[in-house]
C-alpha positions, -999 to +999 in steps of 0.1 A: -380+007+389-414+024+388-424+040+355-437+079+366-448+084+332-479+061+338-491+079+371-515+107+362-504+125+394-473+116+417-478+093+443-491+105+480-480+097+512-505+076+529-511+092+563-543+077+573-538+052+599-565+029+594-553+023+557-517+019+568-533-008+587-551-020+560-522-020+537-501-037+563-521-069+562-526-071+526-490-073+523-490-101+549-515-122+535-492-115+503-460-129+519-477-164+528-472-167+562-490-195+569-487-231+553-506-260+548-488-293+540-503-329+531-484-360+546-492-392+531-488-427+546-474-454+520-468-488+531-440-511+510-449-516+479-480-494+476-481-473+439-513-465+436-527-432+454-556-453+461-539-476+479-520-451+497-550-430+506-567-460+521-545-465+547-569-463+580-536-465+604-501-456+600-469-475+615-449-467+650-423-455+626-453-430+612-464-420+646-430-414+654-426-390+622-453-371+629-443-364+664-412-350+648-433-328+628-452-311+654-479-312+681-515-332+680-540-309+683-575-311+688-596-298+662-626-288+680-629-254+687-590-250+672-582-212+678-553-213+654-543-215+620-567-241+606-557-248+568-592-252+558-599-280+583-632-280+601-625-266+638-666-266+648-682-298+636-656-326+635-664-331+593-627-330+586-614-358+612-608-354+652-572-343+655-545-331+635-507-322+636-493-282+635-463-266+650-448-229+648-417-227+632-400-196+630-429-171+634-449-191+605-477-212+617-481-251+599-512-272+597-502-306+582-534-326+566-524-359+576-537-390+558-548-412+584-560-385+605-586-370+579-619-390+577-621-429+562-647-444+543-650-481+535-678-475+505-658-446+487-622-463+474-607-433+463-613-414+494-624-382+479-623-362+517-589-373+522-581-362+485-597-332+490-573-316+509-539-331+502-547-331+468-551-293+469-517-289+487-491-272+465-461-295+490-471-330+502-446-354+523-448-391+514-440-411+541-428-443+529-423-472+547-394-500+536-359-500+525-341-485+498-343-514+477-384-511+481-404-502+449-399-459+448-422-435+447-429-415+416-447-386+414-471-401+385-487-422+413-503-392+427-531-377+406-531-340+412-532-309+393-520-288+423-493-303+437-460-294+425-437-305+452-434-341+467-412-346+499-401-386+501-391-395+536-382-434+546-373-439+582-344-468+584-346-483+622-312-499+620-292-472+621-324-444+631-321-421+604-342-405+580-334-402+541-352-373+522-356-371+484-374-339+465-395-341+438-404-306+420-424-298+386-401-285+362-418-247+362-408-245+400-377-224+402-342-237+420-347-234+462-325-242+489-317-255+511-294-282+488-300-316+500-266-331+514-248-358+501-263-388+507-289-368+514-293-388+552-298-375+588-293-395+616-299-362+637-338-360+643-336-323+653-314-313+626-338-333+599-369-313+609-353-281+605-340-290+574-375-305+561-397-278+575-372-254+556-375-268+525-406-273+528-417-235+529-391-224+504-407-252+481-442-237+486-426-196+481-412-208+448-441-228+434-458-193+435-432-178+416-442-206+388-464-188+358-498-205+369-498-193+405-481-161+399-508-151+374-539-161+397-523-142+426-516-112+403-553-109+398-565-114+434-537-090+445-556-065+414-590-075+427-581-067+465-563-039+460-591-022+439-618-033+463-596-018+493-588+016+470-632+022+467-637+011+500-611+038+513-616+067+486-638+085+509-615+085+536-589+101+518-610+133+517-619+129+555-579+137+570-579+162+592-561+195+584-529+192+595-488+205+579-479+169+572-510+161+550-513+199+535-488+184+508-514+163+495-531+194+484-526+202+450-528+239+457-514+260+486-537+287+476-562+286+506-537+284+533-527+318+523-532+344+548-545+372+520-546+358+486-531+380+461-549+397+432-522+393+403-518+358+390-482+359+394-476+376+432-504+346+441-478+324+425-449+336+442-471+337+475-483+302+470-440+290+460-430+311+495-458+288+516-447+259+499-407+265+507-414+272+542-438+242+548-413+219+533-387+233+551-403+228+584-414+194+578-379+182+564-361+200+598-388+178+618-379+147+599-343+155+603-340+159+638-364+126+645-331+108+626-354+096+596-339+119+566-305+121+555-287+156+559-259+153+532-267+168+498-248+141+487-275+114+490-307+136+489-318+170+470-309+186+436-271+178+442-274+141+441-255+127+411-274+093+395-250+067+389-242+070+356-234+106+354-197+116+350-179+133+380-153+156+379-118+150+399-091+166+379-093+195+351-061+191+343-040+158+346-003+157+334+001+118+333-007+091+313-035+066+334-030+029+335-057+019+352-080+032+381-107+027+406-131+045+430-127+048+465-160+061+483-159+097+468-120+093+457-107+079+433-069+059+428-051+062+399-019+042+387+004+067+359+027+057+337+054+078+353+044+091+386+032+062+404-002+061+423-021+090+431-056+094+450-078+121+433-104+136+457-139+142+442-153+174+450-179+186+472-214+179+463-226+204+487-209+231+466-219+250+438-200+241+403-185+275+408-174+272+441-157+236+438-122+238+445-097+216+426-078+195+453-044+181+442-033+147+437-017+132+467+007+102+457+002+070+472+031+044+460+062+062+440+071+054+403+087+019+416+051+005+422+048+002+384+010-010+392-010-021+357-041-030+372-064-025+405-092-035+424-103-017+452-127-041+474-145-015+501-166-039+521-131-062+524-111-032+530-089-048+503-068-031+478-056-056+452-028-048+425-004-064+396+030-046+397+051-050+369+047-069+337+051-101+323+070-127+338+082-104+368+045-095+377+033-099+412+004-094+431+002-070+461-026-070+487-033-035+512-057-028+536-073+004+527-077+013+562-038+010+565-034+035+535-057+060+547-039+063+579-009+071+561-023+098+543-038+112+568-009+112+588+011+124+563+036+095+562+066+095+534+055+074+500+056+044+499+084+026+472+081-010+463+105-015+488+084-011+515+054-032+502+073-063+505+056-077+530+025-071+510+037-093+481+020-122+475+052-146+460+034-174+444+017-153+417+048-151+400+034-137+359-003-139+376-029-119+359-059-104+378-093-124+367-116-091+357 
């Protein structure tokens, strides 16, 4: 995915532990490890945000819901994730709701726990926090027949997702609705139908996962994505400028020697002629490279096969020669590891082994085809599913066609043990009876 033409030089491995640590911290910050969510309490019949934000206290059901979300913590001297709340002077309330879920720290901005002002009808201090949360839970009192919540009731340019929660005391259940901006991509888990939860712990797990995924999905919207990109660019530039002098202070070692553009300074005696100097430089380059590769292989961090590394590795779009001359017409085929399974017109199904990538082209032997099924198995379609260890074929044609399913491991075992070539009669147990005339989907 990287366009190498845009690099003036090839990318270099970072070997300085301090730089590695700063990059890991930067990546962790990008990963949205901690989250802050708003929790707004709404009484039955309240239809404006001024009314909802003006509730001084919640209800017994609301307190029960808060206890389900997390623990009540004192903000004074709080050392964990604070989500923008004041932990020194109590200017944002005395307590809040906090929990740790699946390694994420979650701080909830609860409307009834934030400072209340009788003079200020709009409750700016509460809106300052909850209005700047990407995701907000609205806990609404009343049954389903009551006037329902609408996102248009809350004036916020920042909040993209509302989770409406109602509690039914008759059957001790929670009902959940999710509202999100049109620009937010779809995010899971999907709501059950009906979205009613009688198991409170199951509801808590579902709700927290939904809130976390919702905020992550919102960060992919154009508005947030552009801001995050600008911020990330600025942080990386700042990191580069701060650490750039350190790149030249790395102590000498064979590992960081690869970062140098020239090897002439490590040659024991620098030859005078340019050609010999280049030859000596290349020899030193190969020697150091082989030593590093050997060390990496011994550690188990590098593949040892030329199939997956080195000059012999083929790109996915490059053609691979299995057989120079093949005397039969091929009806269909599919790849199986480094081999090819081929259905022919008159000789049944054969397996062709691919050449050994470790051998040069001139030394590559052409292995003869190995017959798997005889000509009585007139295979017209085949599909190999290696992860599922399955071979699916359609044999015969028209109304006589049937689907056959085989275990790849069984076929491989038969080939290794040199068992007799299987006929159509031998494959009766592999035939799916109710597939008369069926065709395999592409």
